[in-house]
VEXLUM-13415 format. One line per 3 residues: their letters; for each residue z negated, y negated, x of C-alpha. Coordinates in pm, whole numbers, plus 50000, padded with zeros to 5 digits. Example, Ala and Ser with C-alpha at 12.3 -4.5 7.8 and 13.67 -1.06 7.14 Angstrom:
BEGIN
AS	49220/50450/51230; 49286/50106/51367
***
This chain:
BEGIN
XXX	76575/70077/43744; 76912/70301/43712; 77105/69985/43565
XXX	76959/69710/43835; 77054/69973/44134; 77414/70031/43980
XXX	77441/69655/43959; 77331/69604/44316; 77583/69849/44446
XXX	77857/69703/44235; 77830/69366/44363; 77768/69545/44747
XXX	78106/69733/44723; 78285/69412/44611; 78151/69199/44875
XXX	78162/69475/45154; 78546/69583/45043; 78821/69452/45314
XXX	78998/69179/45161; 79363/69317/45067; 79526/69027/45253
XXX	79325/69125/45568; 79395/69490/45516; 79805/69377/45486
XXX	79756/69185/45797; 79606/69474/46005; 79858/69693/45877
XXX	80158/69478/45975; 80034/69374/46321; 79913/69757/46405
XXX	80256/69904/46318; 80422/69626/46525; 80181/69756/46841
XXX	80240/70138/46775; 80646/70083/46753; 80618/69902/47095
XXX	80366/70147/47258; 80564/70458/47128; 80870/70284/47261
XXX	80725/70231/47598; 80574/70585/47613; 80942/70700/47529
XXX	81062/70463/47835; 80827/70588/48083; 80893/70965/47971
XXX	80548/71018/47909; 80515/71308/47652; 80217/71225/47440
XXX	80136/71174/47094; 79993/70853/46909; 79764/70843/46592
XXX	79526/70582/46430; 79182/70735/46382; 78859/70614/46259
XXX	78767/70413/45968; 79093/70254/45945; 79293/70593/45912
XXX	79025/70744/45660; 79010/70413/45424; 78652/70369/45484
XXX	78657/70031/45656; 78397/69788/45537; 78426/69373/45571
XXX	78255/69277/45900; 78316/68943/46135; 78497/69186/46358
XXX	78751/69495/46320; 78801/69756/46546; 79114/69986/46507
XXX	79098/70308/46728; 79453/70428/46871; 79425/70742/47042
XXX	79666/70904/47264; 79691/71280/47289; 79812/71439/47601
XXX	79928/71826/47663; 79672/71945/47882; 79774/72078/48256
XXX	79762/72461/48278; 79800/72478/48643; 79446/72536/48757
XXX	79381/72189/48877; 79663/72117/49074; 79827/71757/49049
XXX	80124/71686/48837; 80377/71431/48847; 80351/71156/48567
XXX	80583/71308/48361; 80644/71647/48222; 80875/71829/47987
XXX	80922/71780/47621; 80850/72157/47524; 80497/72172/47617
XXX	80540/72390/47910; 80371/72140/48142; 80082/71887/48097
XXX	79868/71638/48279; 79575/71653/48472; 79287/71512/48281
XXX	79241/71246/48532; 79593/71133/48463; 79534/71042/48081
XXX	79369/70695/48144; 79616/70601/48432; 79941/70670/48206
XXX	79785/70485/47910; 79706/70182/48125; 80074/70233/48254
XXX	80219/70203/47918; 79964/69909/47826; 80109/69723/48142
XXX	80452/69759/48010; 80377/69563/47700; 80440/69184/47710
XXX	80162/68957/47573; 79893/69226/47593; 79532/69130/47796
XXX	79374/69487/47855; 79027/69520/47933; 78911/69851/48088
XXX	78598/70024/47931; 78454/70279/48205; 78313/70592/48085
XXX	78381/70983/48170; 78724/70885/48075; 78825/70520/48078
XXX	78975/70352/47742; 79123/70027/47668; 79033/69750/47468
XXX	79276/69475/47327; 79227/69156/47140; 79469/69094/46920
XXX	79320/68787/46742; 78976/68634/46691; 78857/68918/46470
XXX	79062/69209/46512; 79077/69451/46829; 79244/69779/46929
XXX	79090/70023/47128; 79332/70257/47294; 79165/70586/47377
XXX	79312/70873/47585; 79231/71221/47441; 79370/71572/47539
XXX	79559/71757/47287; 79374/72086/47172; 79432/72356/46945
XXX	79059/72491/46951; 78761/72280/46986; 78618/72470/47278
XXX	78887/72332/47490; 78730/71975/47458; 78658/71786/47753
XXX	78543/71459/47575; 78407/71391/47213; 78699/71192/47166
XXX	78899/71491/47206; 78776/71590/46837; 78860/71260/46681
XXX	79199/71424/46567; 79030/71702/46380; 78777/71466/46220
XXX	79052/71234/46046; 79211/71528/45926; 78894/71668/45779
XXX	78797/71367/45623; 79143/71312/45465; 79148/71647/45342
XXX	78813/71635/45178; 78764/71328/45101; 79031/71169/44849
XXX	78846/71019/44549; 78813/70623/44560; 78470/70685/44441
XXX	78348/70895/44712; 78553/70677/44977; 78360/70368/44808
XXX	78019/70583/44841; 78093/70601/45219; 78154/70232/45249
XXX	77805/70179/45086; 77654/70405/45351; 77787/70235/45638
XXX	77725/69883/45508; 77347/69988/45462; 77317/70144/45831
XXX	77487/69854/45963; 77296/69610/45797; 76976/69811/45919
XXX	77105/69834/46286; 77120/70209/46282; 77511/70207/46265
XXX	77619/70396/46588; 77576/70691/46800; 77564/70443/47124
XXX	77260/70531/47324; 77116/70215/47251; 77110/70233/46889
XXX	77072/70628/46857; 77176/70620/46510; 77443/70716/46255
XXX	77816/70784/46386; 78062/70654/46130; 78186/71028/46114
XXX	77847/71153/46044; 77784/70914/45748; 78119/71033/45607
XXX	77997/71389/45633; 77670/71276/45478; 77827/71146/45156
XXX	78079/71411/45141; 77781/71645/45145; 77533/71484/44894
XXX	77829/71335/44680; 77701/70954/44673; 77501/70709/44854
XXX	77225/70695/44592; 77190/71080/44663; 77173/71051/45024
XXX	76938/70800/44999; 76669/70987/44803; 76733/71328/44950
XXX	76702/71173/45315; 76361/71000/45194; 76204/71306/45113
XXX	76243/71446/45467; 75905/71518/45657; 75844/71641/45983
XXX	76068/71984/45914; 76386/71921/46057; 76670/71948/45809
XXX	76990/72141/45879; 77289/72084/45672; 77577/72319/45697
XXX	77825/72204/45402; 78121/72455/45516; 77843/72740/45551
XXX	77924/72886/45845; 77598/73027/45891; 77359/73234/45682
XXX	77052/73021/45728; 76873/72760/45884; 76733/72971/46159
XXX	77068/73114/46277; 77189/72777/46304; 76911/72651/46517
XXX	76949/72970/46738; 77325/72891/46769; 77348/72558/46878
XXX	77253/72428/47231; 76889/72346/47252; 76971/72010/47383
XXX	77162/71902/47071; 76841/71986/46849; 76633/71715/46923
XXX	76772/71495/46615; 76537/71523/46302; 76902/71628/46110
XXX	77092/71884/46246; 77475/71836/46076; 77684/72107/46165
XXX	78033/71984/46246; 78287/72153/46006; 78552/72130/46234
XXX	78349/72278/46537; 78056/72502/46407; 77838/72480/46730
XXX	77803/72081/46720; 77536/71876/46582; 77735/71583/46466
XXX	77403/71354/46461; 77267/71482/46794; 77238/71134/46909
XXX	76999/71027/46626; 76646/70951/46717; 76330/71021/46550
XXX	76256/70665/46572; 76533/70529/46417; 76559/70791/46160
XXX	76192/70715/46039; 76271/70327/46024; 76581/70454/45841
XXX	76386/70644/45601; 76162/70327/45561; 76457/70101/45477
XXX	76567/70359/45222; 76261/70390/45013; 76204/70005/45029
XXX	76551/69971/44875; 76488/70215/44629; 76195/70068/44508
XXX	76306/69739/44496; 76686/69738/44522; 76860/69417/44644
XXX	77190/69305/44774; 77019/69162/45067; 76915/69519/45184
XXX	77310/69514/45270; 77322/69204/45463; 77251/69235/45870
XXX	76984/69015/45917; 77013/68719/46208; 76811/68828/46505
XXX	76735/68456/46553; 76582/68421/46182; 76401/68769/46231
XXX	76217/68662/46592; 76099/68299/46389; 75979/68493/46123
XXX	75804/68721/46390; 75664/68438/46582; 75542/68250/46265
XXX	75352/68545/46189; 75182/68567/46555; 75066/68226/46505
XXX	74897/68295/46154; 74712/68593/46338; 74670/68410/46639
XXX	74817/68642/46855; 75040/68544/47179; 75385/68531/47116
XXX	75713/68565/47397; 76086/68580/47297; 76233/68679/47606
XXX	76602/68702/47726; 76738/68958/48000; 77060/68993/48116
XXX	77270/69282/48326; 77601/69280/48497; 77687/69605/48406
XXX	77980/69672/48144; 77920/69531/47786; 77893/69791/47541
XXX	77704/70136/47548; 77619/70078/47921; 77476/69710/47922
XXX	77309/69791/47613; 77127/70087/47748; 77042/69968/48029
XXX	76855/69635/47870; 76696/69897/47594; 76547/70079/47883
XXX	76439/69761/48047; 76244/69624/47722; 76086/69978/47665
XXX	75951/69983/48038; 75841/69636/48035; 75653/69738/47705
XXX	75453/69971/47882; 75374/69734/48145; 75253/69500/47879
XXX	75046/69759/47689; 74849/69807/48025; 74667/69463/47969
XXX	74751/69377/47602; 74745/69515/47278; 75097/69495/47127
XXX	75084/69424/46744; 75439/69364/46702; 75782/69366/46915
XXX	76147/69388/46886; 76476/69434/47071; 76847/69300/46970
XXX	77161/69362/47170; 77451/69299/47021; 77744/69305/47238
XXX	77775/69132/47571; 77580/69151/47862; 77238/69004/47727
XXX	76977/69116/47495; 76673/68911/47359; 76326/69059/47267
XXX	75980/68970/47177; 75627/69089/47227; 75319/68978/46969
XXX	74985/69049/47169; 74642/69028/47173; 74474/69042/47532
XXX	74230/69289/47625; 73896/69192/47750; 73912/69399/48022
XXX	74086/69744/48146; 73966/70023/48274; 74106/70126/48661
XXX	74048/70468/48750; 73991/70561/49139; 73938/70881/49346
XXX	73711/71148/49285; 73348/71063/49366; 73335/71342/49648
XXX	73649/71179/49832; 73411/70944/50056; 73673/70768/50239
XXX	73897/70682/49955; 73590/70601/49737; 73496/70377/50028
XXX	73844/70195/50026; 73824/70161/49626; 73467/70026/49665
XXX	73586/69748/49879; 73861/69661/49679; 73677/69663/49325
XXX	73302/69541/49378; 73198/69628/49033; 73289/69985/49089
XXX	73088/70271/48889; 73057/70650/48899; 73107/70848/48566
XXX	73154/71208/48579; 73336/71316/48860; 73520/70997/48915
XXX	73458/70631/49037; 73621/70351/48800; 73614/69987/48807
XXX	73652/69738/48504; 73909/69445/48542; 73869/69173/48324
XXX	74183/69012/48164; 74143/68666/48228; 74518/68580/48219
XXX	74757/68517/47889; 75108/68717/47855; 75333/68423/47995
XXX	75136/68428/48329; 75105/68791/48328; 75538/68826/48264
XXX	75577/68549/48544; 75385/68718/48798; 75545/69044/48690
XXX	75897/68940/48746; 75838/68766/49097; 75640/69071/49209
XXX	75890/69329/49075; 76235/69192/49167; 76336/69534/49350
XXX	76229/69713/49068; 76441/69505/48811; 76733/69516/49059
XXX	76698/69906/49074; 76714/69896/48661; 77039/69691/48655
XXX	76861/69374/48531; 76959/69060/48730; 76757/68813/48506
XXX	76488/68763/48305; 76330/68446/48119; 76121/68309/47819
XX	76334/68180/47570; 76226/67814/47476
***
């Protein structure tokens, strides 16, 4: 089995390595962009540093259809207690900028650059996306220059420390390759990313896990064993034991099944965004790979193909199948994905009232629309719970509406026969709950033919 796994991982690594020519081309374009950006910074007399972050800086990029390069612009923060500053400051660090100016100044620089189309990505601090080519994007992210992680106002303010830590600790090509395998596996399984519609593993989180375990295979075996008890990883040994970690970290950051202490900021859980559901699915995928290793485990499944398989399975078992598409006007990315996932979960609860959901699935991959399906078996009837039996006035109203009402214990109930299919239910639900859909930022729901 070891030979089989080694053979698969070797083949995967060869296929996931970014081609040398692509790296050279990215490097040429990136250097040109950075030189231009820095020149515009200087001409506008804006005091800020620029550094490349993410996978590109750490040597952990994997081959994908599209490449995103993170470029961070570090600003000295104002120490004037919230008083607004002008848009320039001194080079000796005695001045600084307000947090609200970071994005404004970054945009000002980008506006001075020729042939650059900028998309603004709104968030706790706006950042900017630039399409360089069909396959290459730059994300320009303004951050606060900090000396102590406690000074961070935004998670991106820690990026400089994260890049430096990985570059310092992970230098061997072997470990870098192991990180690429971990990223490729998570990407293929749809759990790569800390966004709220994914709630998976961030790139930095995977880099730290591989640094801790030493290899993708060791990580797969160890994480596959985790039961209900929370796993705590403190690679730098900031704490004496697990209990002290759990006491020191903010309770809101301890909901994830793995607590990974940030080696650059000991009170932060790097995997705080990882959900129990995502992790348990990830475990199943790991166990499946270890049992029967295949290159296909590192290839992202096409949702259209997966949905077709689900439909075929539903037909075989005589379940009703519905493939739906929902759209939102919210900003693409984390905002749109989160809104659409929340709607899918809500709709699932509504469907569950009248149908047994045998299978379901959701797919969002950028843009402003998502597709999802339900494979269901209709319930014969549902029990409607009415008022307490001694509440005469409301019991009378309930009986008027439900002719077959009956008393059981201290309440009155009625059985409602489910004489409609899923398609009819969703059609009626959509008409009846247009306002609710609007409140959930969904402007369209339709069946995919």
